[in-house]
N, C-alpha and C positions, 0 to 999 in steps of 0.2 A: 201114728201118723207122723210124729216128730222124727222117728227113726227112718221112716220111708223118705222123707225130705232130705235128711242128712245123707242117706244112701244115694239118692238121685244126684245130689250135688257132687258127691265124691266120684261117682261114675262119670259124670259130665266133665269134671276136672281132669280125670285121668285120660279120658278120650281125647281131650283137647291137647294133651301132651304128646300123643302118639304121632308118628309120621303120616302125612296125607299125600297121596299120589307120588310117593318116592319110588325111583326105579328100584327094581328088585332083581336079584340074580339067584340062580340055583347052583349050588356046588355039586361036586361029583357024588356026594352022599345023598343028594336030593333035598338038602336043607335049603330053604329060601332065606335070604338075608337082604336087608335094605342097605343100599349104598347111599351114604350121605356126603355132603360136600366136604366134611372134615376127613372122610375116609379116602378121598381121591385127590392126589396131587400129581403134578406133571412128572415128578421123579419117583422112582421105585414103584411104579405102577405098570403092569403089563397091559399095553394098549393093542387091541385087535383092529386091523384095517378093515373098514366097511365101505369106504368110498374113496376113489382117487380121480381127480380131474372131472368130477361130476358123474362118474360111472360107478354103480354098485359093484362091489367085489363079491365073487361067488362065495357062498357059505362053505365052511369046512366040510360039511356033509357032501357037498357037490365036488370038491376038489382035493380033499385030503387034509393036510395040516393047516392050521390057522396062520395067517400072515400077521406078524406083530412087531412092535417096537417097545423097548423099555429104555428110559434114560435113567441111569444110576446116578444118584446124588454124589456118592463117594467116587472121586476120580473123574467126574463129568464124562462118563463113558456111555455111549449109546450102542445097543445091539438088538438083534432081532432075527426074524426068519422071513424071507422074501418069496417063498414058494418052492424053491429048489435049493437055494443056498442060504447060509447064515451070513449076516453082515455085522460089522462093528465099526466104530469110529469114536469121535469125541464131539461134544457140544459145548457151547458157551451161551449163557443167558446174557442178553444185551438189553439194558433198560428194564422197563416194567414187564413187557410181554414179548420182547424180541428174543430170537434164538438163531444161532448159527452153527451148522454142522460142518465138521472137517475131518480129514484123515480117514475117510470112509473106505472100507475094504470089504471083500467078501470071499467066501470059499469059491472054488472054480468048477463045481460040478456042472455037467451039461444035462439038460432035461428036454423033453419034447416041446413044451410050450413055455417059452421064456419071456413072452411079451409083458405080462403083468409084473414079473420080477424086474425087468428092465425099467418099467415105468415107476415102480415103487422105489427102487434104489437110486434112480436118477433124480427123483423128486427132492431128495435132501439138499441138493445144490441150490434149489430155488426157494427154500423155506426161509422166511425172514421174521415171522412172528407166529404165536400160538395163542389158543384160547382154551381153557379148561372150564367146563360147565357140568358140574356134578359127575356124570359118568361118561362124558363125551370130551374128546380132545380134537381140536381142529388145527391144522397147520395152514398158514397163509403165505402167499407170495406178495410182492409189492406190485401195484397198490393192494391194500388188504383184500385179496381175493382168495377164497378157500381153494386149497390144492389137495388136501386129504382130510378124511374124517375117521376117527377111531372111537371105539367104545371100550370100557373096562372089560378085560378078559378074565374069565374064571381061572383061578390059579390051581 
């Protein structure tokens, strides 16, 4: 009886230590892993665009390659893919959650539907702040109005 109680207390303690309702991702090998707040930061994380100006972005299965952005900590460089062209530039963190993008440039390939790409790349000029919440990144414009939403992208 004493061993049963000790076992139950041990199991309950271990269960309390595990993640509850944490977002999970599946990598290319089919392994599921949990994303925690300490795993995700603004920089050096690949962020997949899921919404811009309140409109859901088509999933990669519908349109091809994923639209993404990554802010590299080293050199304060931003780059990504906008649907047809790759883009790059620089960013500067301003205050606690302020951000400013500059020197944005992109490759110059022409594709059939460039509307989403134009909207995505022009958005950077209007971003004034950001918010990272576990596996989600939001860019805001002034006043703090959401302009784009991203989720952590499988690497």
